[in-house]
C-alpha positions in Angstrom: -22.4 -12.7 -20.1 -23.9 -9.7 -21.2 -21.4 -6.9 -21.5 -22.4 -3.2 -20.4 -20.8 -0.3 -21.6 -24.1 1.7 -21.5 -23.4 5.8 -21.5 -19.2 4.9 -21.5 -17.5 7.1 -23.6 -14.8 5.0 -25.0 -11.5 6.4 -27.3 -9.8 3.6 -29.5 -6.8 4.8 -31.0 -5.2 3.3 -34.5 -9.0 2.2 -34.6 -9.6 2.0 -38.3 -8.4 -1.5 -38.7 -8.1 -5.0 -37.6 -7.7 -5.0 -33.9 -8.7 -1.3 -33.8 -12.0 -1.6 -35.5 -12.8 -4.8 -34.1 -12.5 -3.1 -30.6 -14.9 -0.2 -31.7 -17.4 -2.1 -33.2 -17.7 -4.5 -29.7 -17.9 -1.3 -27.4 -20.7 0.2 -29.6 -22.5 -3.0 -29.2 -22.1 -2.7 -26.1 -23.8 0.2 -25.5 -20.8 2.7 -25.6 -20.3 6.0 -27.5 -17.2 5.4 -29.3 -14.4 8.0 -31.0 -12.0 6.0 -33.2 -8.4 7.4 -34.0 -6.1 7.6 -37.4 -3.6 9.1 -39.4 -5.6 8.1 -42.3 -8.4 10.4 -43.2 -9.8 8.2 -45.6 -9.2 5.0 -43.5 -11.5 6.2 -40.4 -14.1 7.3 -43.0 -14.2 3.7 -44.4 -13.9 2.0 -40.8 -17.1 4.9 -40.0 -19.2 3.8 -42.9 -18.7 0.1 -42.1 -19.8 0.3 -39.0 -22.7 2.5 -40.0 -23.9 -0.3 -42.1 -24.5 -2.5 -39.5 -26.2 0.2 -37.6 -23.7 1.8 -35.2 -22.4 4.8 -35.3 -18.7 6.3 -34.3 -16.9 9.3 -34.6 -13.6 9.6 -36.2 -10.8 11.9 -35.6 -7.5 12.3 -37.9 -5.0 12.2 -35.2 -1.3 10.8 -35.2 -0.3 9.8 -31.3 3.3 9.5 -32.3 2.8 13.5 -31.6 1.6 15.3 -28.8 0.0 18.4 -30.3 -2.3 16.0 -31.8 -3.0 14.3 -29.0 -4.0 16.8 -27.3 -6.2 18.7 -30.2 -8.0 15.0 -30.5 -8.8 15.1 -27.1 -10.1 18.6 -26.7 -11.8 17.7 -29.9 -13.7 14.2 -28.4 -14.0 16.2 -25.1 -16.0 19.2 -26.6 -18.1 16.6 -28.9 -19.0 13.9 -25.6 -18.2 15.8 -22.7 -15.7 13.1 -21.1 -13.6 10.4 -21.5 -14.5 7.1 -19.7 -12.4 4.3 -21.7 -9.1 4.4 -23.3 -8.1 1.7 -25.3 -3.8 2.8 -26.6 -3.9 0.3 -30.0 -1.6 2.6 -32.2 1.8 1.0 -32.8 3.2 -1.3 -35.5 5.4 -4.3 -35.4 8.8 -2.8 -36.3 11.7 -5.5 -35.7 15.6 -5.3 -36.9 18.6 -6.5 -35.6 20.0 -4.5 -32.3 22.8 -3.5 -34.4 21.0 -1.7 -37.4 18.6 0.6 -35.3 19.4 4.3 -35.3 18.9 6.8 -32.8 15.9 7.7 -34.8 14.6 4.4 -35.1 14.1 4.2 -31.6 12.9 7.3 -30.8 10.1 7.0 -33.7 9.7 3.8 -31.7 9.1 5.0 -28.2 6.7 8.3 -29.7 4.6 5.6 -31.2 3.8 3.5 -28.5 5.0 4.3 -25.2 4.6 8.2 -25.5 1.8 8.2 -27.4 0.0 6.1 -24.3 1.9 8.3 -21.6 0.4 11.7 -23.1 -3.0 10.2 -23.8 -3.4 8.8 -20.5 -2.2 11.6 -18.7 -4.6 13.8 -20.1 -7.8 11.5 -19.6 -6.1 10.9 -16.0 -8.3 14.1 -14.0 -11.0 13.5 -15.5 -11.4 10.1 -14.6 -10.2 10.5 -11.2 -12.9 13.4 -10.3 -15.6 10.5 -11.6 -13.9 8.0 -9.5 -14.4 5.3 -13.2 -11.9 4.7 -15.7 -10.7 2.3 -17.7 -7.1 2.2 -19.8 -6.0 -0.7 -21.7 -2.7 -0.7 -23.2 -2.4 -3.1 -26.2 1.0 -4.5 -26.4 2.7 -7.5 -28.2 3.7 -10.8 -26.5 7.5 -9.5 -26.7 6.8 -7.2 -23.4 7.3 -10.5 -22.0 9.4 -12.8 -23.9 11.4 -10.8 -26.2 13.4 -13.0 -29.2 16.4 -12.0 -31.1 15.8 -9.2 -33.7 13.0 -8.1 -31.9 14.2 -4.7 -30.8 12.8 -1.7 -30.8 9.4 -3.5 -30.6 10.3 -5.4 -27.9 11.8 -3.2 -25.7 8.9 0.0 -26.0 6.1 -2.8 -25.4 8.3 -3.9 -22.6 8.0 -0.1 -20.8 4.1 0.0 -21.7 3.5 -2.9 -19.4 5.7 -1.4 -16.7 3.7 1.5 -17.8 0.5 -0.4 -16.8 1.3 -1.7 -13.7 2.4 1.9 -12.1 -0.8 3.6 -13.3 -3.1 0.8 -11.9 -1.2 1.0 -8.5 -1.9 4.8 -8.9 -5.1 4.3 -10.2 -6.9 1.8 -7.8 -8.1 4.1 -4.9 -10.1 6.3 -7.9 -11.5 2.9 -9.6 -9.2 4.0 -12.6 -8.7 0.1 -13.8 -5.6 -0.3 -16.1 -4.3 -3.4 -17.9 -2.4 -4.8 -20.9 -3.1 -6.7 -23.5 -0.7 -8.5 -25.5 -1.1 -9.5 -28.8 0.0 -12.9 -30.4 -1.1 -13.8 -34.3 -3.9 -12.1 -34.8 -5.5 -11.9 -38.0 -4.4 -8.6 -39.4 -3.7 -6.9 -42.5 -0.5 -6.9 -41.6 -0.4 -10.9 -42.6 -2.5 -10.5 -45.6 -0.1 -7.8 -47.0 3.0 -10.3 -45.8 0.9 -13.4 -47.7 1.2 -11.1 -51.0 4.7 -9.7 -50.5 6.3 -13.6 -49.3 4.0 -16.1 -50.8 2.1 -14.4 -53.2 0.8 -17.8 -54.4 0.9 -20.2 -51.9 -3.1 -20.5 -50.6 -3.4 -18.0 -47.7 -5.2 -20.8 -45.7 -2.0 -23.1 -45.8 0.1 -19.8 -45.6 -2.1 -18.8 -42.1 -1.3 -22.5 -40.7 2.6 -21.8 -41.4 2.3 -18.8 -39.3 0.4 -20.6 -36.4 2.5 -23.6 -36.4 3.9 -23.8 -32.4 0.6 -22.1 -31.3 -1.2 -24.6 -29.0 -4.7 -23.5 -30.9 -3.1 -24.1 -34.2 -4.6 -20.9 -35.9 -4.6 -17.7 -35.9 -6.5 -15.6 -33.7 -9.4 -13.1 -35.0 -9.5 -9.2 -33.9 -13.2 -10.4 -33.0 -11.5 -12.9 -29.9 -9.3 -10.4 -28.9 -12.0 -7.6 -28.9 -14.2 -9.6 -26.9 -11.7 -9.6 -24.0 -10.8 -5.7 -24.5 -14.8 -5.2 -23.7 -14.8 -7.5 -20.5 -11.5 -5.0 -19.3 -13.4 -1.7 -19.9 -17.4 -2.6 -18.9 -18.8 -2.7 -15.4 -18.1 -6.5 -15.2 -14.3 -6.3 -15.2 -14.4 -4.4 -12.1 -12.0 -6.7 -10.3 -9.3 -7.0 -12.7 -6.4 -4.1 -13.1 -2.5 -4.2 -12.7 -2.4 -7.7 -15.0 -1.3 -8.3 -18.7 -2.6 -11.0 -20.5 -1.9 -12.8 -23.0 -4.4 -12.9 -26.2 -1.9 -16.1 -28.2 -3.7 -18.9 -28.2 -0.9 -20.1 -25.7 2.3 -19.1 -28.1 4.2 -17.2 -25.7 6.5 -19.7 -23.1 5.8 -16.7 -20.5 2.1 -16.5 -18.9 
């Protein structure tokens, strides 16, 4: 199936690495005009150049989405450059996990600002234009802990569960305006964090063996790729995903105990 995003303008937060750049690439390949956002200017430039080598043009914007003023400034620059935003992928975030008793108020607030309030604030800014045009797609990138939290999984599991509830609220309100809102829940997807963890915890172990250990208990027996994640994101963002809204889809090789 050919997925079409022709003439759509898509914004991907956390777009300079991992899942974010893979989604940006897939969107651009499908005909979208793409804006990528991240905190680091150097990382954004590297991502833009990597995509340009494959003939894919994106624009990059430095933005710390944990700050409301940064979100507003980035939104306004994108509107000035492109005239609209059709697709928003709220992808920025970390997988910070601690024992409950060790999480300070400040850590809770930082997590909610980065993951929940960033999605609220950016979605609110694009909502009016999507309503006016009767077309919009919002994808909230969460974590399978949102459905099946384990011990020592907060604050991430809590902010991600709130993100899943936010997804359903927006989908229910957006349906009549053809604004489709879905969540994609990440399981084990290859990213820089696993490379860093390998270097920090098992530098003398072959990375392939290290990855096999991580994937133990996953029915598919392996770590997923960012490209596999991006394929599903592209379906939800495309014309072909026109009857999918209000759902939270695990992208985890069957690992989560909750469907």
